[in-house]
C-alpha positions as CSV (number, residue, x, y, z in Angstrom):
1,M,-21.1,1.6,22.7
2,I,-17.8,2.2,21.1
3,G,-15.4,-0.6,20.5
4,R,-11.8,-0.7,19.3
5,L,-9.9,2.3,17.9
6,N,-10.0,1.6,14.2
7,H,-7.7,4.4,13.0
8,V,-6.3,7.9,13.5
9,A,-6.6,10.0,10.4
10,I,-3.9,12.6,9.6
11,A,-4.4,15.2,6.8
12,V,-1.1,15.6,4.9
13,P,-0.1,18.1,2.2
14,D,2.1,15.6,0.3
15,L,0.8,12.0,0.4
16,A,3.8,10.4,-1.1
17,A,6.2,12.1,1.3
18,A,4.1,11.2,4.3
19,A,3.8,7.6,3.2
20,A,7.5,7.4,2.7
21,K,8.2,8.7,6.2
22,Y,6.0,6.1,7.8
23,R,7.5,3.4,5.6
24,D,11.2,4.4,5.5
25,L,11.7,6.2,8.8
26,L,9.3,4.3,11.0
27,G,9.4,0.9,9.3
28,A,5.6,0.6,9.1
29,D,3.6,-1.4,6.6
30,V,2.3,1.2,4.2
31,H,-0.5,0.4,1.8
32,H,-1.0,1.9,-1.7
33,P,-3.0,5.1,-2.3
34,H,-6.8,4.6,-2.7
35,D,-9.1,7.3,-4.2
36,L,-12.4,7.8,-2.5
37,P,-14.2,10.3,-4.8
38,E,-17.5,10.2,-2.8
39,H,-15.5,11.5,0.2
40,G,-13.2,13.8,-1.8
41,V,-10.0,12.2,-0.5
42,T,-7.1,9.9,-1.4
43,V,-6.1,7.7,1.5
44,V,-3.1,5.6,2.4
45,F,-3.4,3.2,5.3
46,V,-0.5,2.5,7.6
47,Q,-1.0,-0.8,9.3
48,L,0.1,-1.0,12.9
49,E,0.0,-4.0,15.2
50,N,-2.9,-2.6,17.2
51,T,-4.6,0.0,14.9
52,K,-4.1,1.9,11.7
53,I,-3.1,5.4,10.6
54,E,-5.1,6.9,7.7
55,L,-3.1,9.5,5.7
56,L,-5.6,11.8,4.0
57,H,-5.0,14.0,1.0
58,P,-7.5,16.1,-1.0
59,L,-9.1,14.7,-4.1
60,G,-10.7,17.6,-6.0
61,E,-11.1,21.2,-5.0
62,N,-14.3,20.6,-3.0
63,S,-12.5,18.2,-0.7
64,P,-13.1,18.8,3.0
65,I,-9.4,17.9,3.4
66,A,-8.4,20.8,1.1
67,K,-10.3,23.2,3.5
68,F,-8.6,21.6,6.5
69,L,-5.1,22.0,4.9
70,E,-5.9,25.6,4.1
71,A,-6.3,26.2,7.8
72,N,-3.4,23.8,8.7
73,P,-0.9,24.0,5.8
74,A,1.6,21.6,7.5
75,G,-1.2,19.0,8.0
76,G,-2.4,17.5,11.3
77,M,-4.7,15.1,13.0
78,H,-8.1,15.2,11.3
79,H,-10.2,12.6,13.1
80,I,-10.3,9.4,15.1
81,C,-12.4,6.4,14.2
82,F,-14.1,4.0,16.6
83,E,-15.7,0.7,15.7
84,V,-19.4,0.1,16.6
85,P,-21.4,-3.1,16.1
86,D,-24.6,-1.2,15.1
87,I,-24.2,2.2,13.5
88,A,-27.9,3.0,13.3
89,G,-28.4,2.2,17.0
90,A,-25.3,4.2,17.9
91,A,-26.6,7.2,15.8
92,R,-30.0,7.0,17.6
93,T,-28.4,6.9,21.0
94,L,-26.1,9.8,20.2
95,V,-28.8,12.0,18.7
96,E,-31.1,11.3,21.7
97,G,-28.2,12.4,23.9
98,G,-27.8,15.7,22.1
99,A,-24.9,14.8,19.8
100,R,-24.9,15.9,16.1
101,V,-24.3,13.6,13.2
102,L,-22.8,15.4,10.3
103,G,-24.3,15.4,6.8
104,D,-27.8,14.0,6.3
105,G,-27.3,11.7,9.3
106,K,-27.3,8.6,7.2
107,P,-24.3,6.3,7.0
108,R,-22.1,6.3,3.9
109,I,-19.7,3.7,2.8
110,G,-16.2,4.5,4.0
111,A,-12.7,3.5,3.0
112,H,-13.0,-0.1,4.3
113,G,-16.3,-0.7,2.4
114,L,-18.3,-0.4,5.7
115,P,-20.9,2.1,6.8
116,V,-19.5,5.2,8.6
117,L,-20.9,8.4,10.2
118,F,-19.1,11.5,11.5
119,L,-19.9,13.3,14.7
120,H,-19.7,17.0,15.1
121,P,-16.3,18.0,16.8
122,K,-18.0,20.6,18.9
123,D,-19.9,17.8,20.7
124,F,-16.7,15.9,21.4
125,D,-14.2,18.5,22.8
126,G,-13.0,19.7,19.4
127,T,-12.4,16.2,18.0
128,L,-14.1,15.0,14.8
129,I,-15.2,11.4,15.5
130,E,-15.9,8.8,12.8
131,L,-17.9,5.7,13.7
132,E,-17.5,2.6,11.5
133,E,-19.9,-0.3,11.7
134,V,-18.0,-3.6,12.2
135,K,-20.1,-6.6,13.0
136,P,-18.8,-8.7,15.9
137,D,-18.4,-11.8,13.6
138,L,-16.0,-9.8,11.4
139,L,-13.7,-8.8,14.3
140,P,-10.4,-10.6,14.5
141,A,-10.1,-13.3,17.3
């Protein structure tokens, strides 16, 4: 069901400092910050040859990342994202298998402008998993 690893998301207490480390120390291609008010985050994507790193910082006091950083003040891995060709079908299969989809269970538009869902970390060995719908015709050759 799952395809490629799309990204690993890391919550950071200082977005500019984190982006600078990836750019200046690691030599990575670091994109500009992008606010996602509907998700309560500001993101910066770090483009790698085989995947991406998503740096997350709270946007607003009700941000789920603010709560994460309260518990983990130095930051840390927040979630991993896998690509799926059919998010509705994936959700049905997962729910039928006993997994829990967070929120109302309906896909929302994510940082790449594509439908996403999050799966409860207790169902996946303590790891929050994001699924992002990527149609096969949109995948790189």
